[in-house]
C-alpha positions as CSV (number, residue, x, y, z in Angstrom):
1,X,0.0,0.0,0.0
2,X,1.6,3.3,-1.1
3,X,1.5,6.5,0.9
4,X,-1.0,7.9,-1.6
5,X,-3.2,4.8,-1.2
6,X,-3.1,5.2,2.6
7,X,-4.0,8.8,2.4
8,X,-7.1,7.9,0.5
9,X,-7.9,5.1,3.1
10,X,-7.2,7.4,6.0
11,X,-10.9,8.5,6.6
12,X,-11.8,4.8,7.1
13,X,-8.8,4.1,9.3
14,X,-9.5,7.2,11.4
15,X,-13.1,6.3,11.8
16,X,-12.3,2.8,13.0
17,X,-9.7,3.9,15.5
18,X,-11.9,6.7,16.8
19,X,-14.8,4.3,17.4
20,X,-12.5,2.4,19.8
21,X,-14.5,-0.8,19.2
22,X,-12.1,-3.1,17.4
23,X,-8.5,-1.7,17.6
24,X,-6.6,-0.5,20.7
25,X,-4.9,2.3,18.7
26,X,-4.6,5.8,19.9
27,X,-7.8,7.5,18.6
28,X,-5.9,10.8,18.2
29,X,-3.2,9.2,16.0
30,X,-2.0,11.3,13.2
31,X,-2.0,10.2,9.6
32,X,1.8,10.0,9.8
33,X,1.7,7.8,12.9
34,X,-1.0,5.6,11.3
35,X,0.9,5.2,8.1
36,X,4.0,4.1,10.0
37,X,2.0,1.6,12.1
38,X,-0.1,0.2,9.3
39,X,2.2,0.4,6.3
40,X,5.8,0.8,7.3
41,X,6.3,-1.5,10.3
42,X,4.5,-4.6,8.9
43,X,6.1,-7.0,6.5
44,X,3.3,-6.4,3.9
45,X,0.2,-4.1,3.6
46,X,-2.5,-4.6,1.0
47,X,-5.4,-2.5,-0.2
48,X,-8.7,-3.8,-1.5
49,X,-9.7,-1.6,-4.5
50,X,-13.1,-1.5,-6.2
51,X,-13.6,-1.1,-10.0
52,X,-13.5,2.7,-9.6
53,X,-10.1,2.5,-7.8
54,X,-11.6,3.4,-4.4
55,X,-9.9,1.7,-1.5
56,X,-12.6,-0.1,0.4
57,X,-10.4,-2.1,2.8
58,X,-6.9,-2.9,3.8
59,X,-4.9,-5.4,5.8
60,X,-1.3,-5.8,7.1
61,X,0.8,-8.9,7.7
62,X,3.7,-9.2,10.0
63,X,5.4,-11.8,12.1
64,X,3.6,-12.2,15.4
65,X,6.8,-12.3,17.3
66,X,10.5,-12.3,17.0
67,X,12.9,-15.2,17.1
68,X,11.2,-18.5,17.9
69,X,7.7,-16.9,17.2
70,X,8.5,-15.5,13.8
71,X,7.0,-18.5,11.9
72,X,3.5,-17.3,13.1
73,X,2.1,-14.3,11.3
74,X,-0.4,-11.7,12.6
75,X,-2.8,-9.7,10.4
76,X,-5.1,-6.7,11.0
77,X,-8.0,-6.0,8.7
78,X,-10.1,-2.9,8.2
79,X,-13.1,-2.6,5.9
80,X,-14.8,0.8,5.3
81,X,-18.3,0.8,6.9
82,X,-19.8,1.7,3.6
83,X,-18.4,-1.5,2.1
84,X,-19.3,-4.0,4.9
85,X,-21.5,-6.9,4.2
86,X,-20.1,-7.5,0.7
87,X,-17.7,-10.4,1.6
88,X,-14.6,-8.2,1.5
89,X,-13.3,-9.3,4.9
90,X,-13.5,-12.9,3.7
91,X,-11.6,-12.1,0.6
92,X,-8.9,-10.3,2.6
93,X,-8.5,-13.2,5.0
94,X,-8.4,-15.8,2.2
95,X,-5.8,-13.6,0.4
96,X,-3.8,-13.2,3.6
97,X,-3.7,-17.0,4.1
98,X,-2.3,-17.5,0.6
99,X,0.3,-14.8,1.1
100,X,1.3,-16.1,4.5
101,X,1.9,-19.6,3.1
102,X,3.9,-18.1,0.2
103,X,6.0,-16.1,2.7
104,X,6.7,-19.3,4.7
105,X,4.6,-18.7,7.7
106,X,3.4,-21.8,9.4
107,X,0.4,-20.3,11.3
108,X,-1.7,-17.2,11.6
109,X,-2.9,-15.7,14.8
110,X,-5.2,-12.8,15.6
111,X,-4.2,-11.5,19.0
112,X,-7.2,-9.6,20.2
113,X,-10.5,-10.0,18.4
114,X,-13.1,-8.3,20.6
115,X,-15.9,-10.7,21.4
116,X,-18.5,-8.1,20.7
117,X,-17.3,-8.0,17.1
118,X,-19.6,-10.9,16.4
119,X,-19.5,-10.6,12.6
120,X,-15.7,-10.9,12.6
121,X,-15.7,-13.8,15.1
122,X,-18.2,-15.7,13.1
123,X,-16.3,-15.1,9.9
124,X,-13.0,-16.3,11.4
125,X,-14.6,-19.4,12.7
126,X,-16.2,-20.1,9.3
127,X,-12.7,-19.8,7.8
128,X,-11.4,-22.5,10.2
129,X,-9.9,-20.4,12.9
130,X,-10.2,-21.6,16.5
131,X,-10.3,-19.7,19.7
132,X,-7.2,-20.5,21.6
133,X,-7.9,-18.3,24.6
134,X,-10.2,-15.8,26.0
135,X,-9.0,-12.9,28.1
136,X,-10.9,-10.3,30.0
137,X,-9.6,-6.8,29.7
138,X,-10.9,-3.5,31.0
139,X,-12.2,-1.9,27.8
140,X,-11.6,1.8,27.3
141,X,-14.8,1.8,25.2
142,X,-16.9,0.5,28.1
143,X,-15.0,2.2,30.9
144,X,-17.7,4.8,31.4
145,X,-20.3,2.1,31.8
146,X,-18.2,0.1,34.3
147,X,-18.5,-3.1,32.2
148,X,-16.1,-5.9,31.3
149,X,-15.9,-7.3,27.8
150,X,-14.0,-10.4,26.5
151,X,-11.4,-10.3,23.9
152,X,-10.6,-13.5,22.1
153,X,-7.3,-14.7,20.8
154,X,-8.3,-16.5,17.6
155,X,-5.8,-18.6,15.7
156,X,-5.6,-20.8,12.6
157,X,-2.9,-23.4,12.3
158,X,-2.0,-24.9,8.9
159,X,1.3,-26.6,9.6
160,X,0.9,-30.4,9.9
161,X,4.6,-30.9,10.4
162,X,5.0,-28.8,13.6
163,X,4.3,-31.0,16.6
164,X,2.6,-28.2,18.5
165,X,0.4,-27.0,15.7
166,X,-2.5,-28.8,14.1
167,X,-5.0,-27.9,11.4
168,X,-8.7,-27.9,12.2
169,X,-10.9,-29.8,9.6
């Protein structure tokens, strides 16, 4: 994703982080900070473009950890609210799985999928991901209400040769 692409995607990105419902990013992040986080730090960043060259969605891919954990990738996805419900997130995830395998990753892990994001949780499960743990965090979004929400760590494993990884069928 080029700088120019990201600038066109910025209104969507800003809307998502300001909603504070799915990403724990600073809601006051500048375009420069966001570009660095979403496009420069990850290994790869992709844009989903419609027929009119409008960027409707994006995802990044990076190793989930360093050293012994660098065979597991992590991705983050954002779809413009105006484009939701069109199967774009599914296409992004399926694309990211192909790219991850091409890059030699052995597994894919999403570190914090907020349990109240039921559409995303259902999609990841349809695509074969499993919930590997559920953690409770004090949510900034809910702090004023004094509520707890669960965030799930959802993973997909596709390495049959690694003894600690297995593929769900």
